[in-house]
MDAnalysis code that builds the backbone (N, CA, C; Angstrom):
import MDAnalysis as mda
import numpy as np

u = mda.Universe.empty(384, n_residues=128, atom_resindex=np.repeat(np.arange(128), 3), trajectory=True)
u.add_TopologyAttr("name", ["N", "CA", "C"] * 128)
u.add_TopologyAttr("resid", np.arange(1, 129))
u.add_TopologyAttr("resname", ["MET", "SER", "ASP", "GLU", "ARG", "ASP", "ASN", "ARG", "HIS", "GLY", "SER", "HIS", "ALA", "ALA", "GLU", "ASP", "GLU", "GLY", "THR", "ALA", "VAL", "ALA", "ARG", "PRO", "SER", "GLY", "LYS", "ARG", "SER", "ALA", "ARG", "ARG", "THR", "ARG", "SER", "ALA", "SER", "SER", "ASP", "THR", "GLY", "SER", "ILE", "ALA", "THR", "LEU", "ASP", "ARG", "PRO", "SER", "SER", "ARG", "LYS", "ALA", "ALA", "LYS", "THR", "ASP", "ARG", "ALA", "GLU", "ARG", "GLY", "GLY", "THR", "VAL", "ASN", "PRO", "PHE", "LYS", "ARG", "LEU", "ILE", "LYS", "PHE", "LEU", "ARG", "GLU", "VAL", "VAL", "ALA", "GLU", "LEU", "ARG", "LYS", "VAL", "ILE", "TRP", "PRO", "ASN", "ARG", "LYS", "GLN", "MET", "VAL", "THR", "TYR", "THR", "THR", "VAL", "VAL", "LEU", "VAL", "PHE", "VAL", "VAL", "PHE", "MET", "VAL", "ALA", "PHE", "ILE", "SER", "GLY", "LEU", "ASP", "VAL", "ALA", "PHE", "ILE", "LYS", "GLY", "VAL", "ASN", "TRP", "LEU", "PHE", "GLY"])
u.atoms.positions = np.array([
    [181.606, 60.283, -60.648],
    [182.600, 61.073, -59.958],
    [182.386, 60.976, -58.461],
    [181.122, 61.103, -58.013],
    [180.881, 61.034, -56.577],
    [181.141, 59.626, -56.050],
    [180.922, 58.591, -56.905],
    [181.226, 57.232, -56.466],
    [182.719, 57.067, -56.244],
    [183.521, 57.661, -57.134],
    [184.973, 57.582, -56.962],
    [185.401, 58.283, -55.700],
    [184.780, 59.432, -55.411],
    [185.119, 60.181, -54.214],
    [184.762, 59.364, -52.963],
    [183.597, 58.707, -53.017],
    [183.202, 57.886, -51.881],
    [184.155, 56.716, -51.697],
    [184.633, 56.125, -52.801],
    [185.558, 55.003, -52.692],
    [186.905, 55.434, -52.151],
    [187.373, 56.609, -52.563],
    [188.669, 57.081, -52.094],
    [188.610, 57.473, -50.625],
    [187.517, 58.036, -50.215],
    [187.386, 58.525, -48.845],
    [186.266, 57.756, -48.156],
    [186.533, 56.543, -47.840],
    [185.528, 55.670, -47.253],
    [185.010, 56.171, -45.916],
    [185.874, 56.804, -45.117],
    [185.425, 57.276, -43.816],
    [184.435, 58.420, -43.967],
    [184.611, 59.270, -44.979],
    [183.688, 60.378, -45.197],
    [182.359, 59.879, -45.734],
    [182.395, 58.797, -46.503],
    [181.164, 58.280, -47.080],
    [180.216, 57.832, -45.981],
    [180.728, 57.242, -44.921],
    [179.877, 56.802, -43.826],
    [179.277, 57.994, -43.102],
    [180.028, 59.088, -42.967],
    [179.520, 60.273, -42.291],
    [178.462, 60.979, -43.121],
    [178.596, 60.941, -44.449],
    [177.733, 61.719, -45.320],
    [176.474, 60.979, -45.761],
    [176.265, 59.758, -45.316],
    [175.099, 59.014, -45.772],
    [173.804, 59.697, -45.371],
    [173.776, 60.361, -44.224],
    [172.557, 61.001, -43.754],
    [172.318, 62.357, -44.378],
    [173.291, 62.940, -45.029],
    [173.121, 64.264, -45.615],
    [172.838, 64.152, -47.090],
    [172.167, 65.171, -47.627],
    [171.811, 65.160, -49.038],
    [172.974, 65.594, -49.917],
    [173.857, 66.455, -49.395],
    [174.961, 66.980, -50.190],
    [176.264, 66.391, -49.674],
    [177.049, 65.798, -50.574],
    [178.339, 65.244, -50.179],
    [179.352, 66.375, -50.076],
    [180.225, 66.291, -49.116],
    [181.252, 67.312, -48.932],
    [182.355, 67.143, -49.967],
    [182.892, 68.260, -50.444],
    [184.016, 68.142, -51.369],
    [185.258, 67.651, -50.654],
    [186.168, 67.048, -51.392],
    [187.369, 66.491, -50.780],
    [188.573, 67.364, -51.057],
    [188.444, 68.688, -50.859],
    [189.543, 69.604, -51.103],
    [190.389, 69.807, -49.871],
    [191.300, 70.771, -49.940],
    [192.191, 71.048, -48.824],
    [191.430, 71.523, -47.600],
    [190.365, 72.256, -47.814],
    [189.659, 72.871, -46.700],
    [188.697, 71.923, -46.005],
    [188.557, 70.699, -46.491],
    [187.575, 69.797, -45.898],
    [187.922, 69.447, -44.453],
    [189.190, 69.501, -44.083],
    [189.560, 69.193, -42.708],
    [189.134, 70.300, -41.763],
    [188.935, 71.510, -42.283],
    [188.553, 72.633, -41.438],
    [187.050, 72.711, -41.192],
    [186.282, 71.975, -41.938],
    [184.831, 72.052, -41.791],
    [184.390, 71.555, -40.423],
    [183.211, 71.965, -40.046],
    [182.674, 71.508, -38.763],
    [182.464, 70.008, -38.817],
    [182.531, 69.404, -37.687],
    [182.430, 67.946, -37.625],
    [180.991, 67.451, -37.645],
    [180.051, 68.286, -37.270],
    [178.664, 67.833, -37.247],
    [178.033, 68.063, -38.602],
    [177.515, 67.028, -39.198],
    [176.928, 67.126, -40.528],
    [175.597, 67.870, -40.484],
    [174.905, 67.886, -39.362],
    [173.604, 68.533, -39.293],
    [173.719, 70.051, -39.309],
    [174.858, 70.611, -38.921],
    [174.998, 72.068, -38.905],
    [175.539, 72.608, -40.213],
    [175.725, 71.766, -41.224],
    [176.244, 72.223, -42.506],
    [175.154, 73.006, -43.216],
    [175.430, 74.289, -43.510],
    [174.444, 75.164, -44.122],
    [174.620, 75.239, -45.618],
    [175.537, 74.493, -46.171],
    [175.781, 74.534, -47.590],
    [176.802, 75.590, -47.976],
    [177.394, 76.245, -46.998],
    [178.392, 77.266, -47.301],
    [179.669, 76.602, -47.764],
    [180.519, 77.374, -48.404],
    [181.742, 76.828, -48.976],
    [182.713, 76.411, -47.888],
    [182.951, 77.270, -46.914],
    [183.915, 76.954, -45.874],
    [183.338, 77.321, -44.517],
    [183.024, 76.320, -43.728],
    [182.583, 76.534, -42.364],
    [183.735, 76.123, -41.474],
    [184.232, 77.037, -40.691],
    [185.429, 76.780, -39.911],
    [185.100, 76.524, -38.452],
    [185.897, 75.667, -37.819],
    [185.835, 75.508, -36.374],
    [186.705, 76.584, -35.772],
    [186.106, 77.506, -35.060],
    [186.876, 78.562, -34.425],
    [186.674, 78.501, -32.935],
    [187.742, 78.703, -32.163],
    [187.589, 78.714, -30.716],
    [186.755, 79.907, -30.294],
    [185.986, 79.730, -29.227],
    [185.065, 80.770, -28.809],
    [185.733, 81.827, -27.949],
    [186.914, 81.586, -27.449],
    [187.576, 82.584, -26.619],
    [189.071, 82.581, -26.891],
    [189.741, 83.593, -26.361],
    [191.199, 83.677, -26.532],
    [191.905, 82.521, -25.843],
    [191.407, 82.171, -24.676],
    [192.040, 81.087, -23.928],
    [191.964, 79.787, -24.730],
    [190.822, 79.551, -25.351],
    [190.682, 78.347, -26.167],
    [191.627, 78.396, -27.365],
    [191.827, 79.587, -27.920],
    [192.739, 79.724, -29.058],
    [194.166, 79.419, -28.633],
    [194.559, 79.878, -27.455],
    [195.912, 79.610, -26.972],
    [196.120, 78.129, -26.714],
    [195.120, 77.473, -26.120],
    [195.276, 76.042, -25.859],
    [195.293, 75.263, -27.168],
    [194.515, 75.723, -28.170],
    [194.509, 75.056, -29.463],
    [195.883, 75.179, -30.127],
    [196.491, 76.360, -30.042],
    [197.820, 76.555, -30.616],
    [198.849, 75.710, -29.875],
    [198.718, 75.611, -28.573],
    [199.653, 74.808, -27.792],
    [199.547, 73.333, -28.166],
    [198.311, 72.871, -28.472],
    [198.129, 71.482, -28.872],
    [198.763, 71.207, -30.232],
    [198.774, 72.220, -31.113],
    [199.340, 72.025, -32.442],
    [200.851, 72.085, -32.456],
    [201.477, 72.444, -31.399],
    [202.931, 72.450, -31.395],
    [203.520, 73.685, -30.761],
    [202.724, 74.481, -30.111],
    [203.255, 75.647, -29.426],
    [203.537, 76.803, -30.358],
    [204.218, 77.797, -29.814],
    [204.547, 78.959, -30.621],
    [205.711, 78.620, -31.546],
    [205.729, 79.264, -32.695],
    [206.748, 79.004, -33.695],
    [207.697, 80.200, -33.721],
    [208.972, 79.913, -33.835],
    [209.992, 80.948, -33.919],
    [209.683, 81.863, -35.106],
    [209.695, 83.199, -34.916],
    [209.376, 84.098, -36.036],
    [210.334, 83.955, -37.215],
    [211.593, 83.640, -36.956],
    [212.543, 83.450, -38.047],
    [212.206, 82.203, -38.855],
    [211.751, 81.153, -38.184],
    [211.333, 79.945, -38.896],
    [210.097, 80.229, -39.738],
    [209.185, 81.036, -39.204],
    [207.995, 81.406, -39.962],
    [208.375, 82.219, -41.196],
    [209.344, 83.133, -41.056],
    [209.787, 83.936, -42.184],
    [210.441, 83.066, -43.250],
    [211.296, 82.151, -42.828],
    [211.963, 81.247, -43.776],
    [210.922, 80.379, -44.493],
    [209.924, 79.880, -43.740],
    [208.870, 79.072, -44.347],
    [208.079, 79.901, -45.363],
    [207.787, 81.143, -44.998],
    [207.060, 82.026, -45.913],
    [207.852, 82.236, -47.199],
    [209.144, 82.525, -47.072],
    [209.967, 82.772, -48.254],
    [210.077, 81.527, -49.136],
    [210.178, 80.351, -48.517],
    [210.215, 79.106, -49.295],
    [208.911, 78.907, -50.065],
    [207.777, 79.230, -49.422],
    [206.494, 79.088, -50.098],
    [206.354, 80.092, -51.231],
    [206.905, 81.300, -51.052],
    [206.881, 82.300, -52.121],
    [207.669, 81.791, -53.324],
    [208.852, 81.268, -53.085],
    [209.672, 80.737, -54.176],
    [208.944, 79.580, -54.865],
    [208.306, 78.712, -54.080],
    [207.579, 77.588, -54.666],
    [206.430, 78.081, -55.542],
    [205.733, 79.124, -55.120],
    [204.636, 79.666, -55.927],
    [205.165, 80.347, -57.182],
    [206.297, 81.034, -57.072],
    [206.858, 81.694, -58.252],
    [207.323, 80.688, -59.295],
    [207.711, 79.494, -58.867],
    [208.092, 78.459, -59.828],
    [206.900, 77.963, -60.622],
    [205.679, 78.120, -60.073],
    [204.471, 77.681, -60.763],
    [203.995, 78.693, -61.793],
    [204.520, 79.905, -61.737],
    [204.070, 80.965, -62.637],
    [204.521, 80.667, -64.057],
    [203.622, 80.893, -65.008],
    [203.967, 80.765, -66.416],
    [204.374, 82.155, -66.883],
    [205.672, 82.360, -67.046],
    [206.197, 83.663, -67.393],
    [206.035, 83.901, -68.881],
    [205.635, 85.128, -69.282],
    [205.485, 85.415, -70.714],
    [206.841, 85.550, -71.391],
    [206.881, 85.210, -72.680],
    [208.125, 85.380, -73.435],
    [208.226, 86.830, -73.919],
    [209.305, 87.142, -74.617],
    [209.553, 88.538, -75.031],
    [208.449, 89.062, -75.954],
    [207.995, 88.252, -76.904],
    [206.956, 88.687, -77.836],
    [205.655, 89.012, -77.090],
    [205.274, 88.159, -76.160],
    [204.062, 88.409, -75.380],
    [204.198, 89.682, -74.547],
    [205.381, 89.898, -73.948],
    [205.576, 91.098, -73.131],
    [205.471, 92.356, -73.967],
    [206.048, 92.339, -75.166],
    [205.960, 93.502, -76.055],
    [204.499, 93.746, -76.432],
    [203.783, 92.685, -76.746],
    [202.370, 92.821, -77.113],
    [201.550, 93.380, -75.949],
    [201.706, 92.798, -74.765],
    [200.934, 93.249, -73.591],
    [201.278, 94.699, -73.244],
    [202.560, 95.052, -73.298],
    [202.976, 96.413, -72.975],
    [202.398, 97.399, -73.973],
    [202.408, 97.042, -75.255],
    [201.846, 97.909, -76.289],
    [200.354, 98.117, -76.075],
    [199.639, 97.051, -75.772],
    [198.200, 97.160, -75.534],
    [197.922, 98.077, -74.348],
    [198.664, 97.923, -73.286],
    [198.453, 98.758, -72.099],
    [198.762, 100.216, -72.404],
    [199.867, 100.490, -73.074],
    [200.228, 101.874, -73.386],
    [199.209, 102.533, -74.321],
    [198.731, 101.803, -75.331],
    [197.708, 102.354, -76.228],
    [196.427, 102.648, -75.455],
    [196.040, 101.757, -74.573],
    [194.833, 101.974, -73.775],
    [194.995, 103.193, -72.867],
    [196.143, 103.346, -72.235],
    [196.379, 104.487, -71.347],
    [196.345, 105.790, -72.141],
    [196.980, 105.813, -73.310],
    [196.966, 107.020, -74.147],
    [195.527, 107.351, -74.558],
    [194.761, 106.342, -74.945],
    [193.361, 106.561, -75.311],
    [192.563, 107.133, -74.138],
    [192.721, 106.558, -72.957],
    [191.960, 107.035, -71.797],
    [192.368, 108.450, -71.404],
    [193.662, 108.790, -71.489],
    [194.115, 110.155, -71.179],
    [193.487, 111.128, -72.163],
    [193.472, 110.791, -73.453],
    [192.867, 111.663, -74.462],
    [191.365, 111.803, -74.226],
    [190.704, 110.727, -73.892],
    [189.258, 110.751, -73.655],
    [188.913, 111.633, -72.456],
    [189.599, 111.427, -71.331],
    [189.331, 112.222, -70.129],
    [189.695, 113.689, -70.368],
    [190.790, 113.946, -71.079],
    [191.173, 115.331, -71.390],
    [190.115, 115.987, -72.263],
    [189.604, 115.270, -73.249],
    [188.534, 115.795, -74.101],
    [187.291, 116.128, -73.307],
    [186.902, 115.216, -72.386],
    [185.747, 115.501, -71.530],
    [185.990, 116.725, -70.657],
    [187.196, 116.850, -70.144],
    [187.534, 117.983, -69.282],
    [187.423, 119.294, -70.053],
    [187.976, 119.336, -71.252],
    [187.897, 120.550, -72.080],
    [186.440, 120.858, -72.416],
    [185.673, 119.816, -72.750],
    [184.256, 120.028, -73.096],
    [183.485, 120.589, -71.901],
    [183.716, 120.055, -70.708],
    [183.011, 120.565, -69.526],
    [183.448, 121.993, -69.194],
    [184.731, 122.299, -69.362],
    [185.206, 123.669, -69.105],
    [184.536, 124.643, -70.069],
    [184.476, 124.317, -71.361],
    [183.832, 125.194, -72.343],
    [182.345, 125.313, -72.048],
    [181.716, 124.203, -71.653],
    [180.288, 124.255, -71.314],
    [179.998, 125.137, -70.122],
    [180.808, 125.042, -69.091],
    [180.620, 125.875, -67.898],
    [180.895, 127.333, -68.235],
    [181.942, 127.618, -69.017],
    [182.236, 129.005, -69.406],
    [181.104, 129.573, -70.268],
    [180.538, 128.773, -71.166],
    [179.426, 129.230, -71.985],
    [178.183, 129.518, -71.141],
    [177.927, 128.584, -70.138],
    [176.721, 128.714, -69.317],
    [176.830, 129.884, -68.341],
    [177.967, 130.021, -67.661],
    [178.108, 131.032, -66.610],
    [179.001, 132.208, -67.012],
    [179.648, 132.160, -68.153],
    [180.701, 133.080, -68.494],
    [180.316, 134.334, -69.122],
])
């Protein structure tokens, strides 16, 4: 598996030869620090600007400020895309899940009510 990863990402293989642990090739790999010696083995080490001014210049380099309406439209499109990935339950599953939840809630209400009555009787017996 690691050989396949090295073959697919030849540029990363040259960088990782000096390190003992190969970096994963996930979405977040571009955000990792560029120096291999500072890798502490954490899952996500991010390059963050050290000051506000650096953050503003970094945003300007990426394309400047984005219109809030465009950001909202992009957000809504991503929400719709994620909802399309959801595996929705069918009617039988919904009835089953709803029944299980309602039975559990009724059981917990009865249990807590029983404890409450028991503690009230105990306190009345002790101090009453």
